[in-house]
C-alpha positions, 0 to 999 in steps of 0.5 A: 383423581382416587376420588373421582375413579372412587366414584366412578365405581360407586355409580357404576359408570362403566358397567352402565355404559357396557350394558348399554352398549351390548343392548344397543349392539343387540337391538341393531343386529334385530333391526338389521335383520327385520329391515332387509326381510321388509325392505325398509329404506336405509334411513330408517336404520340411521335414525335408530343409530342416531337416537341409539347414540344421544341415548348413551350419553343420556345413560351415562348422565343418568347414571352419574347423577343418581348413583347414590341413591338419590344423592344429588350433590355434585361437585365442581369437578364432576360438572366439568366431566359431565359437560365434557361428555355432552359436548364429546357426545354432541360433537360425535353425533354432529359428525355422524348426522354429517355423514351422507346417507348414499354415495355423495354427489360431488359439488361439480356434479350438483352444479352441472346436472342436478335438475333445476325445479320449474318456476311458476311461470314455466308450469303449463297452466293445464297441468296435473297431478292425481294424488292416490286417493285415501281409503275412507271405508268403515273397515278400513280394507279398500285402499288398493281399490282407492288407489286403483279409483285414482288411476283410473280417473288419471287415466280418464284425464289423459284423453284430455287433449289440452291437459298435461297429466303427470303419470301414476309413478310420480304423482304416486310417490308422494303417498303417505306423505304429508307434503303441501300442494305448493311442493308437489307442484315445484317438484312436478311442474304441475299448476294443479293437484287432484286430491280425493277419497273413497268409501265403498260400502258394500255395492255402495260408493262415494267418490270426493275430489278436491282440485287444489292450485299449486301456486298458493295451495287454495282449493279451485274446487270439489265435489262428491259423486254418489252411487253404486258400484254399477255406476263406477264409470259414470262417476268417473266420467262425470269427475274427469269432465268437471275437472276439465270444466273447473280448469276451463277446458273445452272438451274436443268432439272425441272427448265430448262422447267419453272419457271412460270405456265401460270395460265390463258389465260386472262390477264385482269383477271390476272392483277385482281388477281394479285391486289386482291392477295396484299389486301388479304395479306394486311388485313387492312381496306377494303381490304378484300371486295375490293380483293373479287370484284376483285376476282370475276370479275377475275373467271367471265372472266376466270371460269377456273383460279384455283389460282383465286379460291383459292385465292378467297377461302382464303379471304372469309375463313378470312373475318369474323375477319376482317369485320361485315360478316355472318360466315356461308356464309362465310364459305359457299363460301370459300368452294365452292371456294376452291373445284372449284379451286381443281377440276381445279388443285388438287395441290393447296395447298392455296385451302386445307388450306382454307378447313382445317381452315374452318373446324377448324373455324366451330369447326370440329377439326378431319376434319381439319387435313386431308386437312391441311396435303395436304397443307403441303405436296404440299408446306412445306415451304409456310409462309402461309400454316405453320401459318395456320397448327402452328395455329390449332396445337396451339389451340389445346393445342400441343404447341411443335408441333406448335413451330417446325412448326413456326420454320421451316416457319420462317428459309425462313420468319424470319420477318413475323408478325403472325409467330413472334407472334405465336413464342413469344406465344409459348415462353411464355406458355413455361414460357421462358418470355425472349424469348418471349419478345425477338421475339416480338420485332422484325421486326415491331410486337410490333406496330402490334396487335400482339405484344400489345397482348404479350406486355400485357402478359408481363406487367402484369406478371411484375405488370404493371396492368395498361399498360397491359390493355391498350395494351390489350384493344388496341390489342383486339380492332383491331382484332375484338371486338366492346366493347369499348376500356376503357370498355376493360380495365376494363375488363382486370383490373377485371382479376387481381383486387379486387372482386368488380372490378371482379364483374364490368368487368363481368357486363360489360361482360354480356352486350356483349354477342353477341361480339365474344370476350365475351367468351374468356373475360369470360374466362380470368375473372375465370368464365369458365363454363359461358365461356364454355357455351357461346362458346358452344351455339354461332356461333363464328367462333374465334377458335384460339382466344378462345382456345389460352386462354386455354394454357396460363401459367396464374392463370385463364387459369389453372382454366379453364383447370382444371374446371370440366366443361371442360371435357364435353365441350371439349367431346362435341366440338369434341376436345377429339376425335381429341386428341386421333386421332392425339396426347393429348395436352402437358398439358393434359394427358387421365385418362382412369381409370375415364372414356374412355373420361376422361382426366387430365390437368395441 
């Protein structure tokens, strides 16, 4: 034994181990900071931890083997020690790898509610998903434009009556992933995928597309479309028609006339619009300010470009949620852009949806209904329009009506993360925890702030308050609050903890009363009257985030609904007027025997 200890000391095994652990710890701290700032998925950090664990035992092995400046003699006892080290390391690594990355799904949930991949016999023959097009430009600086081309052709294909076209979110979820067409077909339930590339050099444009059968991965058809940027609408139309022909679909009279509208006579304005539209859809980092700058330029180049105006309206409508921007200024800019779009094109669904969302954000709940009805009439299957409509219904407590709207949108866009979040939230409200967990685990939803929020609700219900607090802090930190993450965890624990923990949480919120999330956090902490007062006299436009908290199944939400202060609050904000006109919440009903505006809530 003394000989072994001497060899350990001679080969500096302990020093190597401590040095490696210190370096690994420092490295992981740095990676954690970078991952939070850039929104990296948890899988990246988990993979690095696994690699570092493996490296630890490799370092020990090398330190032992080379500790005597190249002497390679190893005794049988030393071999036994090395074997034990590798065995322990391998066992620890295996155990770590088995630890679930996110909240585990109980076996009963998996069996009862996991989606079943459709068989090829169940997949409609005339169904297609359009993949994001690759950028083959020489400078590799046309990624947004290339993606926009794919989306424009996708939109053209939706005009073909007998063709089922998957929504953008579902198709584009595979971007950057080397996934076989067969797998795409199984996951999305489509018989074909359209892949392609774009080469843009100045005003010269080349679009190359391939139609692939998902049952066997065989290419059925391909073509190349060359022209100038001024010909872009003709190229898109020709591509969509050729796809229909390749699928043996006969176009209707309406489709025979046009599949792609010429929305502007200015090619440069259209190029800027295409890039801006992609940035508005992504809504990460500084994408919205960049989009607004591009749309300002597009509308300057062509003041009659209706789609550019309506997209600008959408960008301004959501800007304050992602950027530290004045709500009032954004509402005004959004309304002006939307009305400009409708003056040019009275059938612009996006413009109507933006007007409705602005009324909703400004707490004009009855006024939001008519423009949203117009948007739904014009684009009944549009995922974004349906999402905003469901958002408004859910916030007003009409859970079942919202879920109907969500289901209609998910039919054509089954991997749309915001829609999956709302579907999960509606299932949670209805007491269906298994269903809520199922929908939040579909697609890439668990790694989104929406997914983390729902997983927090689930963890709390299962008794894991610490895990719930971490999920809650991460999700709200990515959705606009400026409150530090550690304080958010303390606030969340105050919801379920002791009286002193709750008082500590209330004290922290009291130092952040100007934060967008402060009224919501007060609601969760059971301070309903303080919450109502702060929200009513504040200027936040986060109606959806705040009011969705009112219809939760948790005790703090029920307490807020049944608080006497809620009666006057709902009346003064116009919620009661909305309910009388368009339908009461699922959890409330009028109480005319008490008063004309009185109601009771479960």
